[in-house]
PADREN-992514 format. One record per residue (C-alpha): residue in one letter; chain; x, y, z. Coordinates in steps of 0.2 Angstrom, whole numbers, plus 2048, in hexadecimal, padded with zeros to 3 digits. Example, Ala and Ser with C-alpha at 12.3 -4.5 7.8 and 13.67 -1.06 7.14 Angstrom:
<pts>
{pt A,A,{83E,7EA,827}} {pt S,A,{844,7FB,824}} 
</pts>
This chain:
<pts>
{pt M,A,{3D5,3FC,DC8}} {pt Q,A,{3D5,3FB,DB6}} {pt F,A,{3C8,402,DAA}} {pt S,A,{3C1,3F2,DA4}} {pt A,A,{3C0,3EB,DB6}} {pt I,A,{3B5,3FB,DBA}} {pt L,A,{3A9,3F7,DAC}} {pt Q,A,{3A8,3E4,DB0}} {pt Q,A,{39F,3E7,DC1}} {pt I,A,{38F,3EF,DB8}} {pt T,A,{382,3E1,DB6}} {pt P,A,{372,3E1,DAA}} {pt A,A,{367,3E6,DB9}} {pt A,A,{35E,3F7,DB4}} {pt E,A,{361,3FE,DC6}} {pt Q,A,{371,3FA,DD0}} {pt T,A,{37D,400,DDB}} {pt I,A,{390,3FF,DD7}} {pt Q,A,{3A0,406,DDE}} {pt L,A,{3AA,413,DD5}} {pt P,A,{3BC,411,DD7}} {pt E,A,{3CB,41B,DDE}} {pt G,A,{3DA,41F,DD4}} {pt W,A,{3D0,428,DC5}} {pt G,A,{3CF,439,DCC}} {pt Q,A,{3CC,449,DC1}} {pt G,A,{3CD,458,DCB}} {pt R,A,{3C0,456,DD9}} {pt A,A,{3B6,44A,DCE}} {pt L,A,{3B7,438,DC8}} {pt F,A,{3BE,437,DB6}} {pt G,A,{3B0,43B,DAA}} {pt G,A,{3B6,42D,D9E}} {pt I,A,{3B2,420,DAA}} {pt T,A,{3A2,426,DB0}} {pt A,A,{39C,428,D9D}} {pt A,A,{3A2,417,D9A}} {pt I,A,{398,410,DA9}} {pt A,A,{389,419,DA2}} {pt W,A,{38B,411,D91}} {pt Q,A,{38F,3FF,D97}} {pt H,A,{37F,401,DA2}} {pt A,A,{375,407,D93}} {pt H,A,{37C,3FA,D87}} {pt Y,A,{374,3EC,D93}} {pt G,A,{363,3F3,D8E}} {pt A,A,{368,3F3,D7B}} {pt N,A,{361,3E9,D6C}} {pt A,A,{36F,3DD,D66}} {pt E,A,{36A,3E1,D54}} {pt Q,A,{36C,3F4,D56}} {pt A,A,{37E,3FD,D57}} {pt L,A,{382,40C,D62}} {pt R,A,{380,41B,D57}} {pt A,A,{382,42A,D64}} {pt F,A,{385,42C,D76}} {pt T,A,{382,43C,D7F}} {pt V,A,{387,440,D91}} {pt S,A,{384,44E,D9D}} {pt F,A,{390,450,DAC}} {pt V,A,{383,457,DB8}} {pt A,A,{38E,457,DC8}} {pt P,A,{39F,451,DCD}} {pt V,A,{39E,43E,DCF}} {pt Q,A,{3A8,436,DDD}} {pt P,A,{3B1,426,DE2}} {pt G,A,{3A5,41B,DEC}} {pt E,A,{393,415,DEB}} {pt A,A,{389,419,DDC}} {pt T,A,{377,414,DD5}} {pt L,A,{375,411,DC3}} {pt A,A,{363,413,DBC}} {pt R,A,{35E,40F,DA9}} {pt R,A,{34E,412,D9F}} {pt I,A,{34A,40C,D8F}} {pt L,A,{342,41C,D87}} {pt R,A,{33C,413,D78}} {pt E,A,{341,403,D6F}} {pt G,A,{33D,403,D5C}} {pt K,A,{33F,3F7,D4E}} {pt N,A,{34E,402,D47}} {pt V,A,{353,40E,D57}} {pt T,A,{354,40C,D69}} {pt Q,A,{356,41B,D75}} {pt I,A,{35D,417,D87}} {pt A,A,{35F,423,D95}} {pt V,A,{36C,41F,DA4}} {pt E,A,{36F,429,DB3}} {pt I,A,{37C,427,DC1}} {pt L,A,{376,42D,DD2}} {pt Q,A,{381,430,DE2}} {pt G,A,{378,436,DF2}} {pt G,A,{367,436,DEA}} {pt A,A,{36C,443,DDC}} {pt V,A,{36F,441,DCA}} {pt V,A,{381,443,DC7}} {pt L,A,{382,43D,DB4}} {pt S,A,{374,43B,DA7}} {pt A,A,{377,433,D96}} {pt L,A,{36D,42E,D87}} {pt A,A,{372,41F,D7C}} {pt S,A,{36B,41E,D6A}} {pt Y,A,{36C,40D,D62}} {pt G,A,{368,40A,D50}} {pt R,A,{366,3FB,D44}} {pt S,A,{36F,3FC,D34}} {pt R,A,{364,3FC,D24}} {pt P,A,{365,3FE,D11}} {pt S,A,{366,410,D0D}} {pt A,A,{368,41B,CFC}} {pt V,A,{374,427,D06}} {pt Q,A,{386,422,D06}} {pt V,A,{392,42F,D0C}} {pt T,A,{3A1,425,D13}} {pt D,A,{3B0,42F,D0E}} {pt T,A,{3B4,434,D1F}} {pt L,A,{3C2,440,D25}} {pt Q,A,{3D2,43A,D24}} {pt A,A,{3DE,43A,D33}} {pt N,A,{3ED,446,D30}} {pt V,A,{3F5,444,D41}} {pt P,A,{407,447,D43}} {pt S,A,{411,437,D48}} {pt R,A,{410,433,D5B}} {pt E,A,{424,433,D5B}} {pt L,A,{423,446,D58}} {pt G,A,{416,448,D66}} {pt A,A,{419,44E,D78}} {pt E,A,{414,443,D88}} {pt F,A,{40B,44C,D95}} {pt P,A,{418,452,DA2}} {pt K,A,{418,449,DB2}} {pt V,A,{412,457,DBD}} {pt S,A,{406,458,DCD}} {pt I,A,{3F9,461,DC3}} {pt L,A,{3F5,453,DB7}} {pt P,A,{3E5,44A,DBC}} {pt E,A,{3E7,439,DC4}} {pt F,A,{3DF,42F,DB7}} {pt T,A,{3EC,435,DAB}} {pt E,A,{3F7,427,DB2}} {pt H,A,{3ED,41A,DA9}} {pt Y,A,{3F1,421,D98}} {pt D,A,{3FF,424,D8B}} {pt Y,A,{3FE,434,D81}} {pt A,A,{408,43C,D73}} {pt V,A,{402,44E,D6F}} {pt S,A,{406,452,D5E}} {pt V,A,{3FA,45E,D59}} {pt G,A,{3F8,46F,D61}} {pt G,A,{401,472,D72}} {pt L,A,{401,46B,D83}} {pt P,A,{3F5,471,D8F}} {pt F,A,{3F8,482,D98}} {pt S,A,{406,485,D8B}} {pt G,A,{3FE,495,D83}} {pt N,A,{3FC,48C,D73}} {pt T,A,{3ED,494,D6A}} {pt S,A,{3EB,487,D5B}} {pt R,A,{3D9,482,D59}} {pt E,A,{3DE,470,D57}} {pt F,A,{3E4,464,D65}} {pt G,A,{3E7,452,D66}} {pt G,A,{3F3,444,D60}} {pt W,A,{3F4,432,D67}} {pt M,A,{3EE,429,D75}} {pt R,A,{3EC,417,D7D}} {pt Y,A,{3EA,40E,D8D}} {pt R,A,{3FB,40C,D96}} {pt Q,A,{3F8,3FB,D9E}} {pt E,A,{3E7,3F5,D98}} {pt Q,A,{3E6,3E9,D8A}} {pt Q,A,{3D5,3E4,D85}} {pt P,A,{3CB,3E4,D75}} {pt I,A,{3C4,3F5,D72}} {pt T,A,{3B2,3F8,D77}} {pt I,A,{3A7,408,D77}} {pt G,A,{3AA,40A,D89}} {pt L,A,{3BD,408,D88}} {pt L,A,{3BD,414,D7A}} {pt L,A,{3B3,421,D84}} {pt G,A,{3C0,420,D90}} {pt L,A,{3CF,424,D83}} {pt V,A,{3C6,431,D7C}} {pt D,A,{3C1,43B,D8B}} {pt A,A,{3D2,438,D92}} {pt W,A,{3D8,448,D88}} {pt P,A,{3D7,458,D91}} {pt P,A,{3CB,465,D89}} {pt A,A,{3D2,46D,D79}} {pt V,A,{3D1,47E,D80}} {pt L,A,{3DE,47B,D8E}} {pt P,A,{3EE,47E,D83}} {pt H,A,{3E8,48F,D81}} {pt L,A,{3EB,493,D93}} {pt Q,A,{3FB,498,D9A}} {pt Q,A,{3F9,492,DAC}} {pt P,A,{3EF,484,DB3}} {pt A,A,{3DC,486,DB5}} {pt P,A,{3CD,47A,DB8}} {pt A,A,{3C2,474,DAA}} {pt S,A,{3B6,465,DA6}} {pt S,A,{3AA,45F,D9A}} {pt L,A,{399,465,D9C}} {pt T,A,{390,45B,D8F}} {pt W,A,{398,44E,D83}} {pt T,A,{390,445,D74}} {pt I,A,{39A,437,D69}} {pt E,A,{394,42F,D5A}} {pt F,A,{39A,41F,D52}} {pt P,A,{399,41D,D40}} {pt E,A,{39C,40A,D40}} {pt P,A,{39E,3FC,D4D}} {pt L,A,{3AF,3FC,D54}} {pt D,A,{3BC,3EF,D4E}} {pt A,A,{3BD,3E2,D5B}} {pt Q,A,{3CF,3DE,D56}} {pt K,A,{3D5,3EF,D5C}} {pt S,A,{3DC,3F0,D6D}} {pt T,A,{3DC,3FD,D7C}} {pt H,A,{3EF,3FC,D7A}} {pt D,A,{3EF,400,D68}} {pt W,A,{3F2,413,D65}} {pt W,A,{3E3,41E,D5F}} {pt Q,A,{3E3,42E,D58}} {pt Y,A,{3DA,43E,D5E}} {pt V,A,{3D7,44F,D58}} {pt A,A,{3CC,45C,D5F}} {pt Y,A,{3C7,46D,D57}} {pt I,A,{3C1,47C,D61}} {pt D,A,{3B1,482,D59}} {pt Y,A,{3AF,491,D65}} {pt A,A,{3B4,496,D76}} {pt A,A,{3B0,4A5,D81}} {pt H,A,{3A8,4AA,D91}} {pt G,A,{3AF,49B,D9B}} {pt Y,A,{3A8,48D,D8E}} {pt G,A,{3B0,484,D80}} {pt H,A,{3A7,47C,D71}} {pt T,A,{3B2,46E,D68}} {pt H,A,{3B0,45F,D5D}} {pt A,A,{3BC,451,D5A}} {pt H,A,{3C0,442,D4F}} {pt I,A,{3C7,432,D54}} {pt W,A,{3D0,426,D4A}} {pt D,A,{3D8,415,D4D}} {pt D,A,{3EB,412,D4A}} {pt E,A,{3E8,40E,D37}} {pt G,A,{3DE,41E,D35}} {pt K,A,{3CD,417,D35}} {pt L,A,{3C1,424,D3C}} {pt V,A,{3B8,41C,D4B}} {pt A,A,{3AE,429,D54}} {pt I,A,{3AA,43C,D53}} {pt S,A,{3A8,445,D63}} {pt R,A,{3A1,456,D68}} {pt Q,A,{3A3,45F,D79}} {pt T,A,{39E,46E,D83}} {pt V,A,{3AB,472,D90}} {pt T,A,{3AD,47E,D9E}} {pt V,A,{3BD,487,DA2}} {pt F,A,{3C2,491,DB0}} {pt G,A,{3D0,49C,DAA}} 
</pts>
């Protein structure tokens, strides 16, 4: 089942039941990029059309499983300029994911700081694909990667930077926030190249911010650039931030994650 088709089953109803698909596994859970995108799509139905998504924060409370899940949406506050929307995904009567979407209207401002960090990602022709090995999560089959910053996971590379190029392998749709969430989270945690042998790791929290609305002319099959930086990692946790650019080097999102690592 393609990523876009998964999102298309969500309706505007504030509470609804959906079926989460097989084929997108990530260890003992469903791929976090899908669950985050589902939460965003549900939140987006409650947003004011004149306000754009400014920030989206996700807490991965428990492993999400394929099968039946309930979506619940609450508008915490809808103001003239800003709207805050909370979404939960529940399975077995328990919350497995909690998200907060913050929408804001554009307005005149004397503050103008728009010289964003420039992309400096080595060419994807210089990047390495993920090797076809059994330890790769199931969902990675849906993506193309070119790792041109740092090293491959479990390679013992201790660079603080990790990233390269990414795109959906077969999906060819105009880019949306939901589809971009799937791209960004498709990257393994930036701490994994530091390990010399496989070990479990996953996102605990994720916040992603959008400086401007996405360019609808861009496609899921276009190449996108991603570089994550490790701010601090110790005691089984890593704290990282990342920048995401389109294929022309325009900054499209700023991401921050807290990850757990068992190695």
